C-alpha positions as CSV (number, residue, x, y, z in Angstrom):
1,M,0.0,0.1,0.0
2,S,1.1,3.5,-0.8
3,E,0.4,6.9,0.8
4,L,-2.6,8.5,-0.7
5,L,-3.3,11.6,1.5
6,R,-1.1,13.6,3.8
7,C,-2.1,16.4,6.2
8,E,0.7,18.4,7.7
9,N,0.0,20.9,10.5
10,L,-3.4,21.6,8.8
11,T,-5.1,24.6,10.5
12,K,-8.3,26.3,9.6
13,R,-10.0,29.2,11.4
14,Y,-13.3,30.9,11.2
15,G,-12.6,34.2,12.8
16,S,-11.7,33.4,16.3
17,L,-13.0,29.8,16.0
18,V,-10.3,27.2,15.4
19,A,-12.0,24.5,13.4
20,L,-8.8,22.4,12.9
21,D,-5.7,22.9,14.9
22,H,-2.4,21.7,13.4
23,V,-3.8,18.4,12.2
24,N,-1.3,15.6,11.1
25,F,-2.2,12.2,9.6
26,T,-1.6,10.2,6.5
27,L,-4.0,7.7,4.7
28,E,-2.9,4.7,2.6
29,S,-4.6,3.4,-0.5
30,G,-6.7,0.4,-0.4
31,K,-8.4,1.4,2.8
32,L,-12.0,2.1,4.1
33,I,-11.5,4.8,6.7
34,G,-14.1,6.1,9.2
35,L,-13.8,9.8,10.0
36,L,-15.6,9.8,13.4
37,G,-16.5,12.6,15.7
38,P,-19.4,14.6,17.3
39,N,-21.0,17.5,15.5
40,G,-18.8,20.5,15.4
41,S,-15.6,18.5,15.7
42,G,-14.1,19.5,12.4
43,K,-15.2,16.7,10.0
44,T,-16.9,18.7,7.4
45,T,-14.2,21.4,7.4
46,L,-11.6,18.7,6.9
47,I,-13.5,17.2,4.1
48,K,-14.0,20.5,2.4
49,L,-10.3,21.3,2.6
50,I,-9.5,17.9,1.0
51,N,-11.8,18.8,-1.8
52,G,-10.3,22.3,-2.3
53,L,-13.6,24.0,-1.2
54,L,-11.7,25.7,1.6
55,T,-8.0,26.8,1.8
56,P,-6.0,26.2,5.0
57,D,-4.7,29.1,7.1
58,E,-1.6,27.0,8.0
59,G,-0.1,23.7,6.9
60,R,-1.1,21.7,3.8
61,I,-2.8,18.7,2.3
62,L,-1.2,16.4,-0.3
63,I,-3.3,14.1,-2.4
64,D,-1.2,11.6,-4.3
65,G,1.6,14.1,-4.0
66,I,-0.2,17.4,-5.0
67,E,-2.3,20.0,-3.2
68,P,-6.1,20.2,-3.7
69,G,-7.0,21.9,-7.0
70,V,-7.8,21.1,-10.5
71,G,-5.4,18.1,-10.6
72,T,-6.9,16.4,-7.5
73,K,-10.5,16.8,-8.8
74,K,-9.6,14.3,-11.3
75,I,-8.9,11.7,-8.7
76,V,-11.1,12.5,-5.9
77,A,-14.8,11.7,-5.9
78,Y,-16.8,13.8,-3.4
79,L,-20.3,13.2,-2.0
80,P,-21.4,16.2,0.1
81,D,-23.7,16.0,3.1
82,N,-26.4,18.1,1.4
83,H,-28.4,17.4,-1.8
84,F,-26.5,18.8,-4.7
85,L,-28.3,17.7,-7.9
86,N,-30.8,19.7,-9.8
87,N,-34.3,18.4,-9.0
88,Y,-35.6,19.3,-12.4
89,M,-33.1,17.2,-14.4
90,K,-33.9,13.8,-15.5
91,V,-31.6,10.9,-14.3
92,R,-30.3,10.4,-17.9
93,D,-29.4,14.0,-18.1
94,I,-27.5,13.9,-14.8
95,V,-25.6,10.8,-16.0
96,A,-24.7,12.7,-19.2
97,Y,-23.6,15.7,-17.2
98,F,-21.3,13.5,-15.1
99,C,-19.9,11.9,-18.3
100,D,-19.0,15.4,-19.7
101,F,-17.5,16.5,-16.3
102,Y,-15.5,13.4,-15.2
103,E,-13.3,11.3,-17.5
104,D,-13.3,8.5,-15.1
105,F,-17.1,8.3,-14.9
106,R,-18.7,4.9,-15.8
107,P,-22.2,5.5,-17.2
108,E,-23.0,1.9,-17.7
109,L,-22.3,1.0,-14.0
110,A,-24.4,4.0,-12.9
111,L,-27.5,3.0,-15.1
112,Q,-27.1,-0.6,-14.1
113,M,-27.3,0.2,-10.4
114,M,-30.2,2.6,-10.9
115,N,-32.1,0.1,-13.0
116,H,-31.6,-2.5,-10.2
117,L,-33.3,-0.2,-7.9
118,G,-36.2,0.5,-10.3
119,I,-35.2,4.0,-10.9
120,S,-35.9,4.9,-14.6
121,E,-33.3,7.0,-16.5
122,N,-36.4,9.0,-17.8
123,V,-37.6,10.1,-14.4
124,A,-37.0,13.6,-13.0
125,L,-35.2,13.8,-9.7
126,K,-38.0,15.9,-8.1
127,T,-40.3,12.9,-8.4
128,L,-38.1,10.5,-6.2
129,S,-38.2,10.0,-2.6
130,K,-35.6,11.3,-0.3
131,G,-34.1,7.9,0.0
132,N,-33.9,7.4,-3.7
133,K,-32.4,10.7,-4.2
134,E,-29.6,9.8,-1.7
135,K,-29.1,6.5,-3.6
136,V,-28.8,8.4,-7.0
137,S,-26.2,10.8,-5.5
138,L,-24.1,7.9,-4.1
139,I,-24.4,5.9,-7.3
140,L,-23.1,8.9,-9.3
141,T,-20.2,9.3,-6.9
142,M,-19.3,5.7,-6.6
143,S,-19.6,5.3,-10.5
144,R,-16.4,7.3,-10.8
145,N,-13.1,5.3,-11.0
146,A,-11.5,7.5,-8.5
147,R,-8.4,7.2,-6.3
148,L,-10.1,8.7,-3.2
149,Y,-13.8,8.8,-2.5
150,V,-14.8,11.3,0.3
151,L,-18.4,10.7,1.6
152,D,-19.8,13.2,4.0
153,E,-22.5,11.6,6.2
154,P,-23.8,9.3,3.4
155,I,-26.1,7.2,5.6
156,A,-27.7,10.0,7.7
157,G,-31.4,10.6,7.6
158,V,-32.3,7.5,5.6
159,D,-34.1,4.4,6.6
160,P,-32.2,1.2,7.6
161,A,-33.0,-0.6,4.3
162,T,-31.5,2.4,2.4
163,R,-28.5,2.4,4.7
164,D,-27.8,-1.2,4.0
165,Y,-28.0,-0.5,0.2
166,I,-25.7,2.5,0.5
167,I,-23.1,0.6,2.5
168,S,-23.2,-2.3,-0.1
169,T,-22.8,0.1,-2.9
170,I,-19.8,1.7,-1.3
171,I,-18.0,-1.6,-0.7
172,N,-18.8,-3.2,-4.0
173,N,-18.1,-0.4,-6.4
174,Y,-14.9,1.4,-5.6
175,N,-11.5,0.7,-7.0
176,P,-9.8,-1.7,-4.6
177,E,-6.5,0.3,-5.0
178,A,-8.4,3.5,-4.0
179,S,-9.4,4.6,-0.5
180,V,-12.9,5.6,0.9
181,L,-13.0,8.2,3.7
182,I,-16.5,8.0,5.3
183,S,-17.7,10.8,7.7
184,T,-20.5,9.5,9.9
185,H,-21.8,9.3,13.5
186,L,-23.8,6.1,12.8
187,I,-20.7,4.1,13.5
188,S,-22.4,0.8,14.3
189,D,-23.9,0.7,10.8
190,I,-20.5,0.8,9.1
191,E,-18.0,-0.5,11.6
192,S,-18.0,-4.0,10.0
193,V,-16.6,-2.6,6.7
194,L,-14.1,-0.3,8.1
195,D,-10.3,-0.9,8.0
196,D,-9.2,2.2,10.0
197,A,-10.8,4.7,12.2
198,L,-10.0,8.4,12.8
199,F,-11.3,10.1,15.8
200,I,-11.6,13.9,15.6
201,Q,-12.6,16.1,18.5
202,S,-12.5,20.0,18.7
203,G,-10.3,20.1,15.6
204,H,-7.7,17.5,16.8
205,I,-7.2,13.9,15.6
206,T,-7.4,12.1,18.9
207,L,-7.0,8.6,17.5
208,H,-6.0,7.0,14.2
209,K,-5.7,3.1,14.3
210,S,-6.9,0.1,12.5
211,V,-10.3,-1.2,13.6
212,D,-8.6,-4.5,14.6
213,A,-6.2,-2.8,16.9
214,I,-8.8,-0.7,18.5
215,R,-10.8,-3.9,19.3
216,S,-7.8,-5.8,20.6
217,E,-6.3,-3.0,22.6
218,N,-9.5,-1.9,24.2
219,G,-11.6,-4.9,24.4
220,K,-14.5,-3.2,22.8
221,S,-15.9,-2.2,19.5
222,V,-15.1,1.1,17.7
223,D,-18.7,2.2,18.5
224,E,-18.4,1.5,22.2
225,L,-15.0,3.2,22.4
226,F,-16.5,6.3,20.6
227,R,-19.4,6.4,23.0
228,E,-17.0,6.2,25.9
229,V,-14.7,8.8,24.6
230,F,-17.4,11.3,23.5
231,R,-19.8,10.3,26.3
232,W,-22.7,9.4,24.1
């Protein structure tokens, strides 16, 4: 495995609020990593920095050796935590848009997964349920042949059946030489598929270990340790 992402003294402030405070960590390729922390811990800020939507006040991020920008958009697939698709577009038009925008997009895979769910390519997004909209967004993201997939709360606010489908889609459709960084507070739902866990609290990385090491060293699951550390 090779280093895919590096954060060096990464710091981001919003006025007097320090969202990230000299964060240091690396991620290897070929891993599913949980980015775990309570609300306001810095997860979304970190994700936006990785995707070049924010710029750091100090430090830097390197993705496959380069800083976030035009070059990294070609290798990073990002699923934000808010609905980002045009509700008045039809599914086939959204697929065509992704084809035009991303060279690594696999339209056949996207349409195959949507067809499996009974989502017609001729339907407008506004007619779909919230759960199916979430599925379409995830399918589009996972249909890229990216090096790094960054998913911000992909299973929040959906029913358990949809959650199961989303998790299955994640683990079955990403490049095995790539990595997936998943931000979530629903740890028990994804723990079984994670390789590593990153705990973040008040802008600091407080733990970065393999899931197996956490279980063996602490005698408890990642979810149990999280609840203990953050008093859930």
